[in-house]
N, C-alpha and C positions, 0 to 999 in steps of 0.2 A: 524065241529067237529067231531071227529069220534064217531061211534055208540055205541062202548064199553067202558065203562066210568069205567073200573077196579079203577085208580085215585081218584074215589069217597069214595073209603074203604079204607080212609089212612089219619091218623090226622096229625096234622101241629103242631097244640099249643095243649095243656091240662092245665085245672084248677088243681092246687095241690089236691083239692077233689070234688067229686062230690055233687053238689049242686043244687041250682036254676039256671035256664036258661040252653042252651047248654054246657056241658061238655067239648066240644072238638071244635076244628077249622079245617073244612078240610084243609089238607096240599094243593092243589090247590090253595084255599084261599088265606093262607096264603103267597101263592108265588106274587101272584098277590097284594097283599097288598102290599109288599117289594118292588116290580117291579114299583107299582103306585108313590110311594114318593120318589124312583130315576127320575121316568117320571118329576115331578116337583121339585127337586132338582137341576135337570141339565136342566132345563127350556132352551131355546136358547137365550133366550135376559140376561142370568142371566153372573156377570163378571167370575165365575167360570167355567160356562158351555162355554163364549167364548174363555177363555183362554186357556181350555183343546184342545178344536177343532183347535184352531190356532197351537198349537204345534204339534198336530197329523196331520195337512193339512186334515182336512177334516172339512165338515161343520157341524156347532151345530146341527142341527136337525138330521142330520144324526149320530152325538155322542148320542143325547138325544134318539133317536129311538136305535140303537143296544144296548147301556149298560142296558136299561130298559130290552130288550129280554134274557140278559144276568141275569140281576137280579134275572127273574123268574125262573131260572134255579139254584139261591144259595142253596137251600133246597134238590138238588134229592139224598142227599144221606137218606134222611128220608124215603125213599122209601122203606129204607131197612128192610126186618123184623125182624132183629134183633133190630132195634130202635123201631120199633114197638111196640114190645114185653115190650116195659119200662112201658107199661100203659096196663092192661088186661079189667080193670072196666069201660073201656067209653060207649060201645056199644056193642051188636050183628051184627050189620051193618058194622063193619070194619073187616080187617083182622085178623085172627086168629091168635095168636103166635106162634112160633114153638121153642118150648124149648130148641132145638140144635143149637141154634143160638141165641147167648149171645152178648151184648155189652157192653164195655166199652168205658169210655169217655175220659179213660186215654192213652188207644191203637189208638182205629182205630176209632176216633170219625164220626160225620157226615158229617161234613165237605171232611175229608178225601176218605170217604166213596162215596159222590157225586161224586167229583172229578175222582175216580177210578170207578166207574158205567162209566161217560162219556169216557173215554179211552180203557176201557176194553170190552165195550160191544155197547153203544150208539151209537160212532162217526163211527165206521164198518155199523151197523143196518141201520142209517140213510143215511149214502153215497149210499147202497143198494135200499132205500126206494124213493129216487130223482132222478128227470134225470141227465146225466152226467153233462150236460150243466149250472145246477143250485147247482149242490153240491163243487163248489170249494172252497166255505166256508167255508166248516165244518174243513178242515186241518188248517183256519187259527185260528179256536176259543180257543184253548187252553188256552194260556195266560189271555185270556179275562174268562177262569171260576176258574183259579187259584185264580184270582181276586175274585170274588162274591164267589164260595164255601169257601174262606178264612174269611168270614163274622163274626170270631167270635176273630179276632186281631191277627191270626199266618193266614200263607200261609198252605195250605193243604200238607199233607205229601204226598213223591213222592214213599212210599214204593209200593213194589207188593203186592197186594191183592186180593187173592181168593175171589172171588165173591161169589162163591157157600156157601161160612162160614156165609155171613152174607142177601144173596137175594134170595129169591123163583123166580123161573122162571115165577109167575103172579107178583111179583115188578117189573121185568125187563122189563116186557110187560106194566105194567100202566105207569113206566116212559117214558117209550118210547111215548105211545098215547100222554102223557100230555106234551112230547115235539111236537110232531108232530103238539098238538092242540095251542102250544102256539107261533109256527112258523106262524101260520094261525090267529092268535089272533093277535099277535104284528109286523108283519112284512109283512105282505099282500100289497105286493108290493113296497118291502123296495128294494134300490137298493146294491147289494152286492160288485159292482165293486170296490169300496175302500179296501176293502179285500184283493183284488190281488195284491196294490201295496207292492213289497218286503219288503220295508224299514218301513210300518207302524209299523211291530214288533219293530222294533228296536226304533222308535218315542214312541212308548207304555211303553216299559221297565222303563225311568227315571217318567213317570208320573203314570204309574202304582198303585205307591204306596198313590195317592191323590185318585184314581180310588176304591184302597183298604177302606181308608177313609170314603169313601163316601157309599161304599157295608155295613160297618158296622154302619153307622149312620142309613141309610135306613132298615137295620134289625133292629137295636131300635125302629124308629118310627113306623116299619110295626108291632111291635110286641106288641104294645101299646093299650091294650084292651078299653082304655077311648074312643078311635075313631074307633077302628075296633073291630066291637063285634063278638063273636063266631058264626060261623054258620055252622052247621051240614046239612044243608038240599040243593039236588043238586039244580044246577042251570045252563044254559049255560056258559060258560066261557066268550065267549064275553059280556054277559047279567052283568055278576058280576061285568068284568071290567068296563064297561062304567057308571052302577048305584049305584056302593056300590065300589069298590077298589078308582076310581079314586075321587068322590068327597070327600073321607075319608082323604083321603091323604093329598086332599088339606087343608082340616080342620085341621089336624096334623100339617103342615109346615105354616099354618097360625097362630096355637097357639104357635111358637115359636118366639124369639125375632127377629124385624125386625133390617134389617141392617142400620144401621143412615147415612145420610146421611152427606156427607162429609162437613165442612164448607171452609170459604175462609181465607187461610194466609193475614193478612191484615199489622202488625207488630209485634216486639217485644213486646211491650209496651201491645196490646191487647190479647197478649195470657200470658203474666206476667206483671199485673200492677206495682207489685213494681220494676222492675226496669227500671229505671229513664237514665240511660245512660250504655248500653248493651256493653259487652265485647268486645275485640277485637275478641274472637273466636264466641261471640254470632252474632257479626256484619258479619260476615263470612256465618254463617249458615242461617243468613237473605236472602242474598243476592247472594250466590255461584249457577251459571245458572244448573237447574237440568238437564238432561238427558230424553230419553223417554223409556228406558231400567231398568232392574236390576240394582242397582247401590250399591256400597260400600264405607262408609266414616269411614277412623280410626284418631281420633280426639285426638293427643296429648299434654297436656298443664298441668300446674303447677295446683298445688291445690288453688281454691280461683278464679279459670280462668271462672268457670260458663260453666262446660264441659256438666252438667246434660242437664240444659235449653236450650244450643247451641243443644244437640241432639234432645232433642224435640222439638226444630225449624222446626228441617230438617226432623225430625218424620210427623209433622205436613203438612207441605209443601209436602211429598209426598200423604202423603195420599190427600190432595186438590187438587193436579195433576193427583189424580187416578191409582196412582202406588202401593196402598195399600189400605187395608180398614180398617186397626185399626195398634196395636203394643203389642209385646212382650217385657219387659223387664229380663233380665236375670242376678241375682249376685250371689256374691261368699257365702252369707251364708243368713239362714231366718232372722238373725237380719238386715243386709243391705237388703233384700227384704221387712221385716213390714215398716223400715225407708221409704223405697220409696214408699210404698204403701201410705204410708201417705199424701207424697208430692205430690204423682199425684194425689191423691182424690181431690185437689183443682183445677187442672187442665184440666183432659183430658174431658172432657167438652166441651172445647172450639176447641178441634179438630173437631167437628161437627156441624150442623145448631142448632140453637135456637131452642129448644122443643125436640131435639133427645135425647131419653135415652138409650146410649151408657151403655154395661156392662162391669163393670171392677172386675175382679177377682184377689185376693191373691194366688198364687200357691208353696205351699210346705207341708212337712209333718206334720206340728203344726200349720196350717193357722188357725183351730177351736180357737187357746187360744193366737191370736191377737185380744185385744178390739176391735178396729176400723173395723177388719175384721168382728168382730159378732155382732156391733150396724148396719154393714149395708147390712147383710144376715142374713136368717130365714132359718137354718138348718133343713132339713127333717130329723126324725131317720130312720137310716136303719133298715131292720128288719134279724132277724137271719139269714136269708137265705143269705141277701147282704153281713153281715160280714163275713158269712164262702167264699163266692166265693171274697171276696176285697184280704182276706188275703191268698187265694190260698191253703188252707185246704177242705178237703170235710169229713164230717163224715162217708159220703153212699157215693156209687160209683154212682152215677147219673147225671144227665144232667139237668142243671136250664135251664128256659127259657130264652129267649132274652130280657126278658125285666125285669128278676131279675138280669142278668147282665149286663146290662146297666143302670139300677137305681144304682147298686155297682158303675159304671162307672162315671156315673153325680154326685153323690155326693162325688168322690172324686177331688176336685177342681183343684186337679194336673193336672190331663187329660181334667176338662172341660177348665182350664185357656187358653188353646192355642185355646181354640175356641169360648172363649168370644173375645169380639172387643179389650179389652184392660186388658192384663194379668200383673201381676207382680208378679215374683217369682225365686227360685233357677234357675240357669244355669242348673242344673240336669235335670229339669224338659224336657227343650228342647232338651239337647242331649241324652233324651231316644228316639227321634224320628231316632235317626240312629244307634240304636242297636236293637238285635234281642229281644225287650222287647213286650209282650201282648199288644195292643191299639197302638203301636208305629204309625201306618199308622193312626190315629187320631192327634197324633200330630203333624206330617208333613202336616196333611190337614191342620189342625188348623194355621199353621204357612203361610200357600200358600200365601196369601196374605197379610201378615203384614209385617211391619217394624221388624228388629231382633236387639235388642238393649241390646248389653252385655257392663257391667260396670267391672270396674277392671282385664281387660282382663291380663293385667302381673299378678295377682295374680293365675294364675293355671298352674299345673306342667305339665311333658312335655305328662302325659296322656292325662289328659284333654284338652290340646292344638290340640293333634291329633284330638281329637273328636271334638271339635272347628272346625277345619279345614273341616274333612265331613261332618258336620252341614252345614257350609258357600256353600260348594260345591251344596249340595243336594239343600239349599234357594234358591240359584242362579238359579239354573237347573230349579223350579218351579217357577220363575219369580217374587223371593221376594229379598228385599233389605235388607241393615245389614248396623248398623251403631254401633263400638267398640272405648269404650274410656279407655284410660290410661294417667296416668301422665307420663310414659315413656316405651317405647318399645325398644328392643334391635334389631338390623337390621335384622337379620334372621327371627325374630320372623315375623315382618313385612312383610318380604318380602313372607313368606309362608302363612301368612293367604290370601293378596290379591291374590298368586297365585292359592290357593284354589277354591276364588271366579271365577277366572277368568275360572280355570276348568269346573265349573259349567254352567257359559256362554257358554262355547264351543270354548272360544279364547285363543288366547297365551298371556300370564302374561309380561306386560310392565317391562323393567328395573326401578328401583327407585335410587334415588340418595343416594348415599353413598359416605363420611357422608352426614346424612339428616341434615337439619334446628331441633331446638326446639324452642318453639313449631311450633307444624306442623299440617296441615290437610290434609291428603292422601283421594283423590277422584277418583275411577275408576269405570266402563270407564268415561273417561271425557276427554275433551281437554286440563285443566290444573289439572293433575294427583298430583301434591303436592303445597302446597300453606302454605307458613311462616307464621306465625301468631306474630302480636306481644303483649306485655304483658302490662296489666296495672300498673301504677308506685305504686299503692297499693303493688303489689305481686311480685315487682321485689324486691328482697332483699338477701342480704348476711348473712351466716351463720358462727359463728365461731364454730371451731369444738375442744373441749377438751376429751383427752383420759382419765380415772380411771384407775389404774391395780388393785385395788384390792376393795371386799366388803364394806372392812371399809371405803376405800374413799367413796365409793359411799352413804353411809350410813349418815356418816361426812359431803356430802355434802347437801344430802336430811334435814336435819336437820336445819344447818343452813341456808337455804335457806326459808324453812319452819317458822322459827324464825324470820327472817325478811320480813313475812308477803306474800311470795308469795306460790302459789299453783303449788303442784310438780307432777311428775308421772314419773313413772321408769315402763318400759315397759319389763319384761320378758321373755324368751322362753319356758317356763314351768310351768305348774301350780304349782311342785314342790318347785322350785326357787322363786315362785310369794308368794307364802306361808308362807314360807323360811324365806325372806325381810320382810314380813309382823309380823309375830312375833319377828324379832329382833328386829323393832320399835319399837314395844309393850315393848319389854323386857329392852329396854333401857330408856321409860319413853314417849313416845310419846301418849299424849291421844288416847283413844280408839273413842272418835269423832271427832278427828282430821284425825284420819286415818280408809281409805276403800281400803278394797280386790275384784276384779273382774277379773272372768275368767271363763271359761265354765262350770264347774265340780259345779253349783247350781242347785236346782231345780227350774223347769221352774217360777215356782211362785215367787221364789227368785231373780230368775234371772232377770225377768221382773223389779223388786224392784230395783236393783242392779242398772238396764241399766239408770232406769228413775234418781233414785237419782244421776247418776255419769252425766249424761247431765244436770239437774237440776245446779249441784254444778259447773259443767266446761263446760259445753254447751255455746253455742254464746249469748244467753241473761243475764250468769251471770255476777254478781258484787262483786264488791268490799266485801260487808258484807258475802256472802257465800263461796266467793272464799279465802278468807284472810289465810293463813298458812295450806290449805288443801292439805293431802298427796293420791295418789291413786298408788296403787300398782298393777298394770295388767298384762296378757299376751297380746297376737295379738289381744284380742276382742277389741281393741281400733285404730286398726292400718286400719281399711276400715271402711268408709261410716258413722260414726258416729262425729259429728259436735262438735269437741272438743277443746279446747285452752287452754293450759298450761304456765304457767307462766316459768317455766322450767321442760325441758325433758330430762330423762336419759334410754337410752336404749341399751340392752345387744348387743352383735356383731349379726350380721344379712345380709344378702346378698344387695349389695348396694341399689336395687330399692324398700325393705323393708325400709331401714334406711331411702330412702329419703321420704316415705312414713308418717315414723311415724314421723320425722321432721314436716310435716306439720301439727302436730299437736302444734306445737310449736309456741308460739305468733302468731295465725292462723288470728284473727281479731285487729284491729286497736283500743285501748286501752289508757284509760290515765295509771301515774304513780301507781295509786292504784287497777287498774286492771277493772275498769267500762269504760262499750264500749263505743266508740266513732263512731259518725256516719255520722258528717260532711263532705262534699267532701273535699279533701286534710289535711285531718286530718292526724298529723305523734304520732305515736305511743310511748308512752310516759315512757316504762320498757327500754329504752337501746338496744343496739344490740344482738339479740337473740342467746344465744350459747348452743350448743347441747352439751350433753356429752354424750359419748360412754365407755362402759364397756366393755374392754377387752383385750386382751395382746398385747404387742410388737408385731408390726408386722414386724419381723427383717429381714433379706437377706438370714440369716442361719437356719431360725424357724427348729425346729426336730418336727417327727411325732406327739411328746406330745405337742406341741404347745397349744392346748385347755385344755389338762388335766392337773389337775385334775379340776380346778375351773371351765372349762365352758365345763365339758362333756354332759350336759344336751344340751347346745347349739349347738356341734357335732352332736346328734343324730338326733335333730329336722333340723339342714340343715348338712348336710351330704359333698356336696361337701367344705371339707376343704380349696382348692386352692381360691375358689370365694370368701370365707370368709375373706381369707389374704390379694387377692386382693382389697376388700372393705375397710380395714382397713386401708391397704397401700395407696390407695388414700385419705383418710381422715386426715392421718398425716399432708397433709400440711396444717393443721389448720382452714380453710374456704373453703366454697364453695358457689358458688352466683346462685341463681335461676333466670331465667331458660338456664342464660349462659352456667353453666358447667353440665347441667343436661344429654344431650347426650352423651359428653365425660366421664360422671363417668359411663353412663352405658356401652357403647361400652368399657370402662377402663377394667370391670370386665367379660363380656359376649363374646365380640371376638374372633376369634383366635388368635389373635394377643396376647391379653391379657395374653390366656393361657400357652404363653411359659416363662411368667413371674414367674410362682408359683415355689417358691422352690423344690430345689427334694425332700427333705426329705417329702415334703406335695404332692408329685404329686401323691403316690400310693394309699393312701386316696380319693385322686380326680377323680382316675382313678375307683375307685370301686364305687363312687356316676355317674360318667359318664356311667359306665355298666349299672348302674340301671336305670339310665335314658333311655339309648338304649333299656334296657328290658321292661320299661313304655310305650316308642313308638310301640313298638313289639306287646306289650297285646293290645293296641288301635288299629292295625293293624290288629290282629285277631280277635278283639270284634266289631268293627265296621261292618254295614251290607255291602255288594255288592250291590250298589242300583243302580249300572248300569246292575245287571241280572233281575231286574225286582223282581216283588212282588212274590216270588217263596221261597219253602224252603232250594234252592241252594246259595238263598244270602244272608244268616248268619250261626252262631251254632244257631237254633233254638231247643228250649229246656223249656218245661211247668215248670220243676222242679227247672232249674238254671236260679239265677236273677244275670245278667249281669251287674257290676258296674257304675258308671260314675266317681266314685274315686276309684283312688287305696289305703288301708293302710295299714301299717306294723302291726296292729291289730286290729283287728273289736271292735266298741267298743258294748257294750250291754245299751239298755235301760232298766233302772232299778225304779220301781217306790216304794218310801218311802212311809213307812205306820206308823202309831203308834198305841199304844195301849190303847185302852180307854174302862175300864171297861170289860176288858178280850178279846176285840176285835179289831180285824185289820183295820185300819180307815186310810183314806187317809191323807198323812202330811198337804195337802193343804186346809184348813179349807174353801172353797168357793162351791158355789152351783151349778156350772155349771164343767162341766168337771174336777172334782176334781182329778181322777187320773193320767190323763194326765199333770195339773200342780202342780205335785207331784214327775214327771220322770225326771231322770238323766241320762247322758251316762257316763259310765263308760269301759275303756279300760278293753278288755276280762281279763286280769290276775288279774286286780285289782277287778272287780268281785269276782273271783273265790276264792282270799285271804280271801273277807269278808265273803263271801256264804257260805266256810266250819265254820264261827264261831255260824251260826244260828243253835238253839237249834233243836232236832228232834221234839222235841214238837209245836216249831213254823213250822217247815217245814209242818207238818199235815195239820197247820192252814191256812197257804197259801196257800196251795192245794185245799181247802174246800175254800178259799175267790178266788181262779182262778177260779173255776168250779161256783160260785154264779156269779162274775162280768166278762162278756166277754171285757171289757176294758181291762182285765187283762191277757186275755189268752196268749197273745203272748209276755208277759212281765216277767221278774222277779221283784222279791218282796224283798225289803229289812227293816223288820224289826227295826225302831230304840229305840232300847231296855236302859231303865234308865242304867246308870253306864258306857255304852260304847258311848262314844266321838265320833262317827263317820261323824257325820255331824253339822251344825250349819248353821244358815241364814245367819250368818255375815262371816263366813269362808267357805262355802261351803264343801263338800265333804273332809275330812281330815285322811282318810287311808290313810295308806302308799303309795306312787307311788313310782316305780324305776325309778331311774335317765332317764330324756330322755323318758320317755313315751309319758310325752308331749302332750296331747289334748289341745287346748287355748279355 
């Protein structure tokens, strides 16, 4: 150990206020605390260490020792006098502040200062200090230090830093002495030879993201005062390391949830006791030989084929084989994630040995509002500092402690979900792993040894498809397997997704059959890449198609069917058109108790109630008494993942894959002629041949540029590729389709290059505009996605703390608005509930719509709103809309009824 102990004059952690016990924790001790956590996290017998070491071509023991040393240097930037001057009230034993040196976390944070100190001074000085034959490793450490200094969720900036603006000479000397003593303490007898391998830095780049996630977690755990009590008394660093840092780190990791032991896969029935006769797809999932490397499955089958269960069978088999430790399921919407969370809650424990306690977490922005989630998790109240940090807004230019930082992250289950054993959420939460978003390395680390299961793959636009391809490539490169589910995928999409996964494996993508069979299971890499799947007789069916030319025809058909005792649904493409149809039926005398409206513009409390009523009335268990003569006017909210079954269904024109999806809600389950559920094997539906009604204009060969206007202008606003709409309508003019036989031809008949040539000339201009928009979306995705092959470095993406890179592109921003009511002159939440009242009162509105109603709020109410937002931190980043008597802006049955421009179209 060095005789000069300058580094004992620097604090690393400090209490918010000086009180009982040490006010601060010495910087060298904090650095060793974090290093000790890394030491145990990368224990050589752990799967994560074995896998990373194998990919780096080093021994696990070598990786543990080397990365522990690097972690000890993660806070070199805190030796800056500018940083030390953030607290002047701690002790006279510490270095004196320099008022000329100022610190700004928005400009040069201590992570960036630490990396700059290494490159600008420490590197050269250390090379002069060591014998030439021992100094070769110094030139190899830069990428490792980028990883550890970027422990606050983003890589350090690479800007040129004038060290003299932040560090005094004593600071630089203290950091240098600390570096020397860390080498003596942690690298005594270390073998530097692997660092001489020129290819090690290449192999490190794709793995650096996981190591960066480990650095963030190590800093979080190493900052937890519950285990690492503050110490302001000097002792030898080797003594602190052996007697305090290592034992405390072991305790800290022991307090984390244990990795559950994988169970054996025995049979379909052992996982799903209710399945007496597995579907052909489920039998494939149970029998298909697994390889010993990361693998991708794409399962395409009709509605009712049991795709979700088949995917979970594959997931358990992958876990049981040791190819994964857990599972994350990404879905298109929060509503579908909520439904999957409840389904998975009944089965996920079966993935592991009896007695294990695996974690299951719901991950999306409104997960607290799921009753099922609230029942299973006790949520910690966030502190004021946590809320400020999580929102990204600071009232003061100050640096939060890592504990506050990571507590904010931990309380946000959207990030925690990918580290839980089993997570369910929106796909967006996984896509953030490949975007320059703070903490993305944690998400990538969390996915590392998980099966990534993505449902409704066809539902994502070109931008999200590009991001999904990037995610699959990254996931494969770090040893993860994936399962993709879809009713139908265009050939080009299937090829793009398989090519992305192969890139991640460093392999050439195989050629896929074109045209492909359907239903189909694609498995890569494997001996048999594509396996045609049979279909159960119950889900093989022919659907007649009848086109309706006018709204009057649609209304008449709905009334006629309802009067005959059938339950009916009309799926509309915009909220405005859904509301208009609902009102027209009321005006024509349809009793309000027989009519329901379901779209996205309800306050959360009403949205949940409407969804529950819809499932109760039209869901799988429903019967004749509840269904008879009931009518639902809905938007695309009924299109995916809700198990609904209508006797008669009408749809606005949409792209063919969405029409197939909607038609899956038509006579979905076997029922008798009255609509009662039949469950006997071999039962035949008593409601006759299903008829799918399509509200669309005639797809004539000479269709003009105004083919969809004026009656279908909203449809064109939501689905701007008019040519694909024309192709969809044209294909269905045949009057029937048979599933699964016609599925592939229908999809390729709209999306293949050959099909585009059939689009009428007058519609091509609008189609070219839509294709241009698609190309822009892809270009935006290419621009936004991280260049993961560059490694964890500022140059890998457009890192910006102030800018949020989106997971979805929208024409118009949606504004979160909390509805309020006046009670005795005070503004109160619209939702009369005990917990999360303001969140349950929230609705999302298009920006234009919000501006329109926002202008109607009186000055007096605006003043009340400002006062309320200052009092209620839950409202700080929301808009507030008072529901004033006499203004019919909202109702529990109709949702938001403010005037909406045609085609604004949230669903």
